[in-house]
C-alpha positions, 0 to 999 in steps of 0.5 A: 532530523534523523532523531524525528524521523526515526524516533518520534515520527513512527509513533505520531504515523500510528496515532494519526492514521488510527485516529483518522480512520476512526474518524472518516469511519465515524462519518461514513457510518453517520451517513444515511443508507439506501434502502435498495439493494444491488440486484440480485442480492446475495443469498447468504453472507458466504455469497456476500464475502465470495462477490465482494472478493471476486470484485476487490480482487479481479476489478470487475466494474473496472474491466466492464468499464474500461479494459485499459484502465483494468490493466493499469489498475491490476499492474499497479495493485498487484505490485502494490501487494507484492511490495507490502508483502515483501516489507514483512521481512523489514520486521522478521524473516519469512523463514517458511517462504525459504524453506519452502523454495529451499533457499538458504544462506546468502542466496536469500539476500540475492532471492530477496533482491530480485523479488523486491526489484521484480515488485517494484517494477510492477507497481512502479509501470502500473503507477506511470500509466495510472500518472499518465492517465491523469494528464490526458485532456478528459481526465485532467478535467475530473482530477483534484490535488488528492489525485496528483499528490497520492500518485506523486508521493507513492512515485517518490516512495517507489524510486527511493526504494528501488534506487535504495536497492541498486546503490545504497542496500541495507542489511535486512538485519538492521531493518529488523533490529530497528523495527523490533525497537519501534515495536517494544518502544525502544527505537534506536537511531541506528540506521545511516542511510539517506535514501532510507531516511527519505524513503521511511520519512515519505512513506510515514507522511503518506501512511498519516494522509491515507485517511483523509484521501481516496486512499481510503477506499482499501477500507471502505470499499469492502464495507460498502460493497458488502452493504449494497450486496445483501 
């Protein structure tokens, strides 16, 4: 099983994700476009970019519809962003950040642990709130399998990640060495950690599923927003 998860699945994940994203974009691009634009239309490309960024970063539309959903969504996306940024360390050490805060030696691991747990806690809080919302009578009627599957997968991925940090931590150098092996087409099974194996396996399954789920809005939303604002 380790051979499959660490040596084969990473490349399957990349192929399925890229192919699925291309397929999804082709379908989206082939659909007819409405000629109307949102009023008032943006006057320049920079204005389009500015309004799109504000809508995506500040969730202005969500705020206007529901303040409670805005808080849940904000918590989840903020935590998710921090978690993704933190995972840069699985490939390379973020030396500029440690130099910026004058963190050295063994303190790097301590600070990284605190930051990782904080980011994980934020995204977990937002996720639990969003999942709880799905079970309210109103949302239960509107929810489909995709909603529960994605949230459930994210929940297990986050829990395995946090559990690994608390009870079965892995040296960052080990993960970096493995990741570089994958990127240079020379992967090797070097990490003996059951929680990491599950965390990595589930994360790859979710990445492959992303182009075929509602999570594809991470890609489609900026394009759709910019189209309707011109």
